[in-house]
C-alpha positions in Angstrom: 16.4 -16.0 17.2 14.8 -19.2 18.3 14.7 -22.1 15.7 16.4 -19.9 13.1 13.3 -17.7 12.7 13.8 -14.1 11.8 10.9 -11.6 11.9 10.2 -10.0 8.5 10.6 -6.6 10.1 13.0 -6.6 13.1 13.6 -3.5 15.3 17.2 -2.4 15.7 16.5 0.1 18.4 13.5 2.6 18.5 14.2 4.2 15.1 15.9 1.6 12.9 14.4 -1.5 11.4 15.9 -4.5 9.5 13.8 -5.7 6.6 14.1 -9.4 5.9 12.4 -10.0 2.5 13.5 -12.0 -0.4 14.8 -10.1 -3.4 11.8 -11.2 -5.6 9.4 -9.8 -3.0 11.3 -6.5 -2.9 11.0 -6.3 -6.7 7.3 -6.9 -6.6 6.9 -4.1 -4.0 8.8 -1.6 -6.1 6.9 -2.7 -9.3 3.4 -2.3 -7.8 4.3 1.0 -6.3 5.5 2.2 -9.7 2.3 0.9 -11.3 0.1 2.9 -9.0 2.4 5.9 -9.5 1.8 5.7 -13.2 -1.9 5.7 -12.7 -1.6 8.7 -10.4 0.6 10.5 -13.0 -2.2 10.3 -15.6 -3.9 13.6 -15.0 -7.3 12.2 -15.9 -7.0 9.0 -13.8 -7.7 10.3 -10.3 -11.1 11.5 -11.3 -11.9 9.0 -14.0 -10.2 5.8 -13.1 -12.6 3.8 -10.8 -9.7 1.8 -9.4 -8.4 5.0 -7.7 -11.7 5.8 -6.0 -10.6 4.4 -2.6 -7.4 6.5 -2.7 -9.5 9.6 -3.1 -12.6 9.0 -1.0 -15.7 11.1 -1.3 -17.0 13.2 1.6 -20.6 12.5 1.1 -22.2 9.6 -0.7 -25.1 11.6 -2.3 -24.1 15.3 -2.3 -21.9 16.2 -5.2 -21.5 19.8 -4.0 -20.0 18.6 -0.7 -17.8 16.2 -2.6 -16.6 19.0 -4.9 -15.8 21.2 -1.9 -14.0 18.3 -0.2 -12.0 17.6 -3.4 -11.0 21.2 -3.7 -9.9 21.1 0.0 -7.9 17.9 0.1 -7.3 16.3 -3.3 -4.0 18.0 -4.0 -2.6 17.1 -0.5 -3.9 13.5 -0.9 -2.3 13.2 -4.3 1.0 14.7 -3.1 1.3 12.5 0.0 0.3 9.3 -1.9 2.8 10.1 -4.6 5.6 10.8 -2.1 4.9 7.6 -0.2 4.8 5.4 -3.3 8.0 7.0 -4.6 9.7 6.5 -1.3 8.7 2.8 -1.0 9.8 2.1 -4.6 13.1 3.8 -3.9 13.7 1.9 -0.7 12.2 -1.5 -1.5 15.7 -3.0 -1.9 17.1 -1.5 1.3 17.7 -3.9 4.1 17.5 -1.3 6.8 15.0 1.6 7.2 14.5 4.4 9.7 11.2 4.9 11.5 10.0 7.7 9.1 10.6 5.5 6.1 8.9 2.5 7.6 5.9 4.7 8.4 5.9 5.8 4.8 5.9 2.1 3.7 2.7 1.8 5.7 1.0 4.5 3.7 2.4 3.5 0.4 1.7 -0.2 0.7 -1.8 0.5 1.9 -2.4 2.8 -1.1 -1.4 0.0 -3.4 -3.7 -2.3 -1.5 -6.6 0.1 -1.8 -6.2 0.2 -5.6 -5.8 -3.5 -5.9 -8.8 -4.1 -3.5 -10.9 -1.9 -5.7 -9.8 -3.8 -8.8 -10.7 -7.1 -7.2 -13.9 -5.7 -5.7 -13.0 -6.8 -2.2 -15.9 -6.8 0.2 -16.6 -7.8 3.8 -17.7 -11.2 2.5 -14.1 -12.3 2.5 -11.9 -13.9 -0.2 -13.6 -15.9 -3.0 -12.8 -19.6 -3.6 -10.5 -19.6 -6.5 -9.2 -22.5 -8.6 -5.4 -22.8 -8.9 -5.6 -21.8 -12.6 -7.8 -18.8 -12.0 -6.3 -15.7 -13.7 -7.2 -13.6 -10.6 -5.2 -15.8 -8.2 -1.9 -13.8 -8.5 -3.7 -10.5 -7.8 -5.5 -12.0 -4.7 -2.2 -13.4 -3.5 -0.6 -10.0 -3.9 -3.5 -8.4 -2.0 -3.1 -10.9 0.8 0.7 -10.4 0.9 0.4 -6.6 1.1 -2.1 -6.9 3.9 0.2 -9.2 5.9 3.1 -6.9 5.2 1.2 -3.7 6.3 0.2 -5.6 9.5 3.9 -6.4 10.1 4.9 -2.8 9.6 2.2 -1.7 12.1 3.3 -4.3 14.6 7.0 -3.4 14.3 6.3 0.3 14.7 4.0 -0.4 17.7 6.6 -2.5 19.4 9.1 0.3 19.5 6.9 3.2 20.7 
């Protein structure tokens, strides 16, 4: 640990990871997962809520019959796996040590939150907008960036221990 620096996610062997996050960030992680879970629990939301469209992608941009067949095939599995991931992340957000399977679940759950938030913010390939310090969207953009960095750290930690 050079210069007192600790990685946010440190491996403790091939299948255990230490999570170095402040308590307030852990609370944010749990809260945003719970928020997305609430949207998924609303039975009308997955089909009607445009913010969930990236969580449940379409199979074909212009053929509704293909989309309907795809939804029939994968929607319940997508909903189940997203729910399980979000529940697991929320339940373990305050844990200081995770096993590999749980950290992999964090990757799915945090990315699901990021998809929903990115849809709400209308994120595009053009990059982040220039925001003023008092812009009401600034906290949401900061959260989006934080989640992206955290997902990247999860991926890096998992890749270093393969």
